[in-house]
Structure formats: structure tokens, C-alpha cells
C-alpha positions as a Markdown table, in Angstrom:
| # | Residue | x | y | z |
|---|---|---|---|---|
| 1 | Met | -19.5 | -3.4 | -20.6 |
| 2 | Arg | -15.8 | -3.5 | -20.1 |
| 3 | Ala | -14.0 | -5.8 | -17.8 |
| 4 | Ile | -12.2 | -4.5 | -14.6 |
| 5 | Arg | -9.4 | -6.1 | -12.7 |
| 6 | Thr | -10.5 | -6.7 | -9.1 |
| 7 | Phe | -9.4 | -8.1 | -5.7 |
| 8 | Phe | -10.5 | -8.3 | -2.1 |
| 9 | Ala | -8.4 | -6.9 | 0.8 |
| 10 | Val | -8.6 | -5.8 | 4.4 |
| 11 | Asn | -7.1 | -2.6 | 5.6 |
| 12 | Leu | -4.9 | -1.7 | 8.5 |
| 13 | Ser | -5.5 | 1.2 | 10.8 |
| 14 | Val | -4.2 | 4.7 | 10.0 |
| 15 | Glu | -1.8 | 4.5 | 12.9 |
| 16 | Val | -0.2 | 1.2 | 11.8 |
| 17 | Val | 0.0 | 2.5 | 8.2 |
| 18 | Arg | 1.8 | 5.6 | 9.4 |
| 19 | Ala | 4.3 | 3.4 | 11.4 |
| 20 | Ile | 5.0 | 1.5 | 8.2 |
| 21 | Thr | 5.4 | 4.6 | 6.0 |
| 22 | Ser | 7.9 | 5.9 | 8.6 |
| 23 | Ala | 9.9 | 2.8 | 8.0 |
| 24 | Gln | 9.5 | 3.2 | 4.3 |
| 25 | Arg | 11.2 | 6.6 | 4.4 |
| 26 | Thr | 14.2 | 5.0 | 6.2 |
| 27 | Ala | 14.3 | 2.1 | 3.8 |
| 28 | Arg | 13.9 | 4.3 | 0.7 |
| 29 | Gln | 17.0 | 6.3 | 1.5 |
| 30 | Arg | 19.2 | 3.3 | 2.2 |
| 31 | Cys | 18.1 | 1.4 | -0.8 |
| 32 | Ala | 18.5 | 4.4 | -3.1 |
| 33 | Glu | 22.1 | 4.9 | -1.9 |
| 34 | Ala | 22.9 | 1.3 | -2.5 |
| 35 | Gly | 21.5 | 1.5 | -6.1 |
| 36 | Trp | 18.3 | -0.5 | -5.7 |
| 37 | Glu | 15.5 | 0.3 | -8.1 |
| 38 | Ile | 12.3 | 0.1 | -6.1 |
| 39 | Lys | 8.7 | 1.2 | -6.5 |
| 40 | Trp | 7.2 | 2.2 | -3.2 |
| 41 | Leu | 3.5 | 1.8 | -2.5 |
| 42 | Ala | 1.7 | 4.9 | -1.2 |
| 43 | Pro | 0.0 | 4.7 | 2.2 |
| 44 | Pro | -3.6 | 4.2 | 0.9 |
| 45 | Asn | -2.3 | 1.1 | -1.0 |
| 46 | Leu | -0.9 | -0.7 | 2.0 |
| 47 | His | -3.5 | -3.4 | 2.5 |
| 48 | Leu | -3.6 | -7.1 | 3.0 |
| 49 | Ile | -4.8 | -8.9 | -0.2 |
| 50 | Met | -7.3 | -11.6 | 0.6 |
| 51 | Arg | -7.9 | -12.8 | -2.9 |
| 52 | Tyr | -7.5 | -11.7 | -6.5 |
| 53 | Leu | -10.6 | -12.2 | -8.8 |
| 54 | Gly | -8.9 | -11.1 | -12.0 |
| 55 | Asp | -10.8 | -9.5 | -14.8 |
| 56 | Val | -14.6 | -9.4 | -14.3 |
| 57 | Ser | -17.5 | -7.5 | -15.8 |
| 58 | Gln | -18.4 | -4.3 | -14.1 |
| 59 | Ala | -22.0 | -5.6 | -14.0 |
| 60 | Ile | -21.1 | -8.4 | -11.6 |
| 61 | Ala | -19.7 | -6.2 | -8.9 |
| 62 | Pro | -23.1 | -5.6 | -7.1 |
| 63 | Pro | -24.1 | -9.4 | -7.3 |
| 64 | Ile | -20.7 | -10.3 | -5.7 |
| 65 | Lys | -21.4 | -8.1 | -2.8 |
| 66 | Glu | -24.9 | -9.5 | -2.4 |
| 67 | Glu | -23.7 | -13.1 | -2.5 |
| 68 | Leu | -20.9 | -12.4 | 0.1 |
| 69 | Ser | -22.8 | -10.1 | 2.5 |
| 70 | Glu | -24.3 | -12.8 | 4.8 |
| 71 | Val | -21.1 | -14.8 | 5.1 |
| 72 | Val | -18.7 | -11.9 | 5.5 |
| 73 | Ser | -20.8 | -9.8 | 7.9 |
| 74 | Ala | -21.0 | -12.8 | 10.3 |
| 75 | Phe | -17.3 | -12.5 | 11.0 |
| 76 | Pro | -16.2 | -10.4 | 14.0 |
| 77 | Pro | -13.5 | -7.8 | 13.7 |
| 78 | Ile | -10.1 | -9.5 | 13.4 |
| 79 | Leu | -7.1 | -8.4 | 15.5 |
| 80 | Leu | -3.9 | -8.1 | 13.4 |
| 81 | His | -0.3 | -7.6 | 14.5 |
| 82 | Ser | 2.1 | -6.1 | 11.9 |
| 83 | Cys | 5.7 | -6.8 | 12.7 |
| 84 | Gly | 8.9 | -7.2 | 10.7 |
| 85 | Val | 10.0 | -6.6 | 7.1 |
| 86 | Arg | 11.3 | -9.1 | 4.7 |
| 87 | Leu | 12.0 | -9.6 | 0.9 |
| 88 | Ile | 10.0 | -12.3 | -0.9 |
| 89 | Asp | 9.8 | -13.7 | -4.5 |
| 90 | Glu | 6.5 | -13.0 | -6.1 |
| 91 | Pro | 4.8 | -15.6 | -8.4 |
| 92 | Gly | 5.7 | -15.3 | -12.1 |
| 93 | Gly | 9.3 | -16.6 | -12.3 |
| 94 | Glu | 12.6 | -14.9 | -12.5 |
| 95 | Glu | 11.3 | -11.9 | -14.5 |
| 96 | Ser | 8.9 | -10.9 | -11.7 |
| 97 | Pro | 10.0 | -8.2 | -9.2 |
| 98 | Arg | 10.8 | -9.1 | -5.7 |
| 99 | Ala | 8.4 | -7.7 | -3.0 |
| 100 | Leu | 9.3 | -6.0 | 0.3 |
| 101 | Val | 6.6 | -7.0 | 2.7 |
| 102 | Val | 5.5 | -6.4 | 6.3 |
| 103 | Asn | 4.5 | -9.6 | 8.1 |
| 104 | Val | 1.0 | -9.7 | 9.6 |
| 105 | Thr | -0.1 | -12.2 | 12.3 |
| 106 | Asp | -3.6 | -13.2 | 13.3 |
| 107 | Glu | -3.6 | -15.3 | 16.4 |
| 108 | Thr | -7.3 | -16.3 | 16.1 |
| 109 | Gly | -7.0 | -17.5 | 12.5 |
| 110 | Gly | -9.9 | -15.3 | 11.5 |
| 111 | Leu | -8.2 | -14.2 | 8.2 |
| 112 | Gln | -7.6 | -17.8 | 7.1 |
| 113 | Arg | -11.3 | -18.7 | 7.9 |
| 114 | Leu | -12.5 | -15.7 | 6.0 |
| 115 | His | -10.3 | -16.6 | 3.1 |
| 116 | Ser | -11.8 | -20.1 | 3.0 |
| 117 | Ala | -15.4 | -18.8 | 3.6 |
| 118 | Leu | -15.2 | -16.8 | 0.3 |
| 119 | Asn | -15.0 | -19.9 | -1.8 |
| 120 | Asp | -18.6 | -21.2 | -1.7 |
| 121 | Pro | -20.4 | -17.9 | -2.4 |
| 122 | Leu | -17.9 | -17.1 | -5.2 |
| 123 | Lys | -18.4 | -20.6 | -6.6 |
| 124 | Glu | -22.1 | -19.9 | -7.0 |
| 125 | Leu | -21.1 | -17.0 | -9.3 |
| 126 | Gly | -18.8 | -19.1 | -11.4 |
| 127 | Phe | -15.4 | -18.4 | -9.8 |
| 128 | Lys | -13.0 | -21.3 | -9.1 |
| 129 | Pro | -12.3 | -22.0 | -5.4 |
| 130 | Ser | -8.9 | -20.8 | -4.1 |
| 131 | Glu | -6.8 | -23.7 | -3.1 |
| 132 | Ala | -3.7 | -21.7 | -2.0 |
| 133 | Ala | -3.2 | -20.7 | 1.6 |
| 134 | Leu | -3.6 | -17.0 | 2.4 |
| 135 | Glu | -0.3 | -15.1 | 2.4 |
| 136 | Cys | -0.5 | -12.9 | 5.6 |
| 137 | His | 1.6 | -9.9 | 4.6 |
| 138 | Val | 1.3 | -6.4 | 3.3 |
| 139 | Val | 3.4 | -5.4 | 0.2 |
| 140 | Val | 5.1 | -2.1 | 0.8 |
| 141 | Ala | 7.5 | -2.0 | -2.2 |
| 142 | Arg | 8.6 | -3.9 | -5.3 |
| 143 | Ala | 12.2 | -4.1 | -6.4 |
| 144 | Ser | 13.0 | -4.4 | -10.1 |
| 145 | Lys | 16.8 | -4.1 | -9.9 |
| 146 | Ala | 19.1 | -5.2 | -7.1 |
| 147 | Gly | 21.7 | -2.8 | -5.7 |
| 148 | Ser | 25.3 | -3.2 | -4.5 |
| 149 | Gln | 24.4 | -4.4 | -1.1 |
| 150 | Pro | 21.8 | -7.1 | -0.1 |
| 151 | Ile | 18.6 | -5.6 | 1.0 |
| 152 | Glu | 18.5 | -8.0 | 4.0 |
| 153 | Glu | 21.7 | -6.2 | 5.2 |
| 154 | Leu | 20.4 | -2.7 | 4.5 |
| 155 | Leu | 17.2 | -3.3 | 6.4 |
| 156 | Ala | 18.5 | -5.7 | 9.1 |
| 157 | Asp | 17.1 | -3.4 | 11.9 |
| 158 | Leu | 13.6 | -3.6 | 10.4 |
| 159 | Arg | 13.3 | -7.4 | 10.5 |
| 160 | Glu | 11.7 | -7.3 | 13.9 |
| 161 | Gln | 10.3 | -3.8 | 13.8 |
| 162 | Asp | 6.9 | -3.6 | 15.5 |
| 163 | Phe | 4.3 | -1.5 | 13.6 |
| 164 | Gly | 1.5 | -2.1 | 16.1 |
| 165 | Val | -1.9 | -3.9 | 16.3 |
| 166 | Cys | -5.3 | -3.0 | 14.9 |
| 167 | Phe | -8.6 | -4.5 | 14.1 |
| 168 | Ala | -9.6 | -5.4 | 10.5 |
| 169 | Arg | -13.2 | -4.3 | 10.5 |
| 170 | Glu | -14.3 | -4.8 | 6.9 |
| 171 | Leu | -13.7 | -6.6 | 3.6 |
| 172 | Val | -13.1 | -4.2 | 0.7 |
| 173 | Phe | -13.6 | -4.9 | -3.0 |
| 174 | Tyr | -11.1 | -2.9 | -5.1 |
| 175 | Arg | -10.7 | -2.2 | -8.8 |
| 176 | Ser | -7.1 | -2.1 | -10.0 |
| 177 | Asp | -6.1 | 0.0 | -13.1 |
| 178 | Val | -2.7 | -1.4 | -14.0 |
| 179 | Cys | -2.6 | 0.7 | -17.2 |
| 180 | Ala | -2.6 | 3.9 | -15.3 |
| 181 | Pro | 0.8 | 5.7 | -15.1 |
| 182 | Lys | 1.3 | 5.0 | -11.4 |
| 183 | Gly | -1.2 | 2.2 | -10.9 |
| 184 | Glu | -4.5 | 3.0 | -9.3 |
| 185 | Tyr | -6.8 | 1.1 | -6.8 |
| 186 | Ala | -10.4 | 2.3 | -6.5 |
| 187 | Arg | -12.6 | 1.1 | -3.6 |
| 188 | Leu | -15.8 | -0.2 | -5.1 |
| 189 | Trp | -17.7 | -1.4 | -2.0 |
| 190 | His | -17.1 | -2.9 | 1.5 |
| 191 | Ile | -18.8 | -5.4 | 3.9 |
| 192 | Ser | -18.4 | -4.7 | 7.6 |
| 193 | Phe | -17.5 | -7.5 | 10.1 |
| 194 | Glu | -20.4 | -7.4 | 12.5 |
| 195 | Gly | -20.3 | -10.8 | 14.2 |
| 196 | Gln | -19.4 | -11.7 | 17.8 |
| 197 | Ala | -16.1 | -13.5 | 18.5 |
| 198 | Glu | -16.5 | -17.1 | 19.7 |
| 199 | Arg | -15.4 | -17.7 | 23.3 |
| 200 | Gly | -12.1 | -19.3 | 22.3 |
| 201 | Asp | -11.3 | -16.5 | 19.8 |
| 202 | Gln | -11.9 | -13.5 | 22.1 |
| 203 | Val | -9.0 | -11.1 | 22.4 |
| 204 | Glu | -8.4 | -8.2 | 24.8 |
| 205 | Thr | -10.0 | -5.1 | 23.4 |
| 206 | Pro | -7.9 | -1.9 | 23.7 |
| 207 | Ala | -9.1 | 0.5 | 26.4 |
| 208 | Ala | -11.1 | 3.5 | 25.4 |
| 209 | Gly | -8.8 | 6.0 | 23.8 |
| 210 | Asp | -6.1 | 3.4 | 23.1 |
| 211 | Asp | -7.8 | 1.6 | 20.1 |
| 212 | Pro | -5.5 | 2.1 | 17.1 |
| 213 | Asp | -8.5 | 2.6 | 14.9 |
| 214 | Thr | -9.9 | 5.5 | 16.9 |
| 215 | Ala | -7.1 | 7.2 | 18.8 |
| 216 | Pro | -6.3 | 10.8 | 17.7 |
| 217 | Leu | -3.5 | 10.9 | 15.2 |
| 218 | Pro | -1.0 | 13.6 | 14.2 |
| 219 | Ala | -1.4 | 15.2 | 10.8 |
| 220 | Pro | 0.2 | 13.2 | 8.0 |
| 221 | Glu | 3.4 | 14.4 | 6.5 |
| 222 | Ser | 3.3 | 15.6 | 2.9 |
| 223 | Pro | 5.7 | 13.6 | 0.6 |
| 224 | Ser | 8.5 | 15.4 | -1.2 |
| 225 | Val | 8.5 | 15.7 | -5.0 |
| 226 | Glu | 11.0 | 12.9 | -5.2 |
| 227 | Glu | 8.9 | 10.6 | -3.0 |
| 228 | Arg | 5.8 | 11.3 | -5.1 |
| 229 | Ala | 7.7 | 10.4 | -8.2 |
| 230 | Asp | 8.4 | 6.8 | -7.2 |
| 231 | Thr | 5.2 | 6.1 | -5.2 |
| 232 | Asp | 2.1 | 4.4 | -6.5 |
| 233 | Thr | -1.1 | 6.4 | -6.0 |
| 234 | Leu | -4.7 | 5.6 | -5.1 |
| 235 | Thr | -7.8 | 7.0 | -6.7 |
| 236 | Glu | -10.5 | 8.6 | -4.5 |
| 237 | Pro | -13.2 | 6.0 | -3.8 |
| 238 | Pro | -16.6 | 6.5 | -5.4 |
| 239 | Val | -19.6 | 6.9 | -3.2 |
| 240 | Glu | -20.9 | 3.5 | -2.2 |
| 241 | Ala | -24.5 | 2.5 | -2.6 |
């Protein structure tokens, strides 16, 4: 059975993702005019990476879910605030592209605790514990060639841009097909956060009708041909067992 490249992630709400993609359209035009060569991620690919597992056998995907279910499901939904855009250097040295990211804050520390809690169950399956701290951001683009003007200047008004708050409600296990023409991420399974927040971690829940995960949203805009040409895509998720 062939190996698949996999990772864990949590997703933002539709409304927050739409706010980010609106900023992407603004940034796309400015960066193109300044000569930057950038690959922009499509809306379904805008998620917060919790941990990369690398290449694993397809046969181990169900046991991973079984091993993690009890630990992950005990976590309550985690309130996330997405705010501000910045450019970072990704691991890999000077040859690696720089990433444009949206900062994500988690006042309760739930994401960091979840990140640490994955270590023991995954160790039982033969994976090494992750010693690095979780990077709380969402990659929205990767720049392979700099333009005539620093991107920090081009996007100065987006440094403090508020994209909204939402609850992370599940951990998702994705397959990444880096050999596909545009890169594809397929959702393999998820585990919902079903726990109750501890007294010190309780946050104010949005009023009925105001929850970013459930409020009615306008119909999404269809990307232009030019936008589709330089945007990564997402495969349709298979039906989960």
C-alpha cells in the first residue's frame, strides 16, 4: 500500500475565511503590480496546521484516529482570533519560499495544549514526539520571487487587519498530494471537540445568530480565470466512516 503525506489541522469558520480571502484579493493586485511572484492558497486550504506527520501508510490512517479519539474529543471548542498579516521565513534555508501568514491568537492556550496532547498517543504508534512549539498562524500565500517594493510596505494597512473570531470545533486529518499540478489537500477524517471548558478557560459565547460558525453568509464570489490560475486547489473530501 502506497504512502501518503499527511498532517493535522484545525479550520476557521467560513466567515473568517471569507474575510481573509477579501484581503487576499487586495494583496494579490498590489503584489502583482510590484512584480512579486506569489502562489495564493485557495479558501478551502486556509487552515491552521497543528502537526505534520509526513509520509505514512494509508493503512495506518484509521488506527491514528482510533488512538487519538479519546484525547482529542475531550477538548472543548477553542475560540480563535485571526488578526494581522505578516511575512515569515519558512524552514528549509534560503531556497525556501517566504510565507505570508495571518496571525491567530488563542487566549485560553487550548491549541498549545492540544498540540502537546497529540504526542503520547502518536508515540504509541511509533511517531516521535514534537518538541517544537506550535506556530499559531494560517499560511495564505507563498512568495518565490521578491518584487520591486518590500511586501511589508505594500501590505502595511493589513498588519493589524481584524478578520474576526470563531470556534475551532474539530481536529482534521488531511492528505497532501504535492505532486498534483496545483497541490491538493483531501480531508480523510475528523474528531470533534466535545469537552466542557474548565472554569478558568471559559469564554463568552456569541449570542444566538452571532456565532461566526452558524450565522447566515452571503454567497461566495467566483474567482476570475486569472485568480484560478495562481491559486492552490482542494480536492472534494471523501465520505468519512
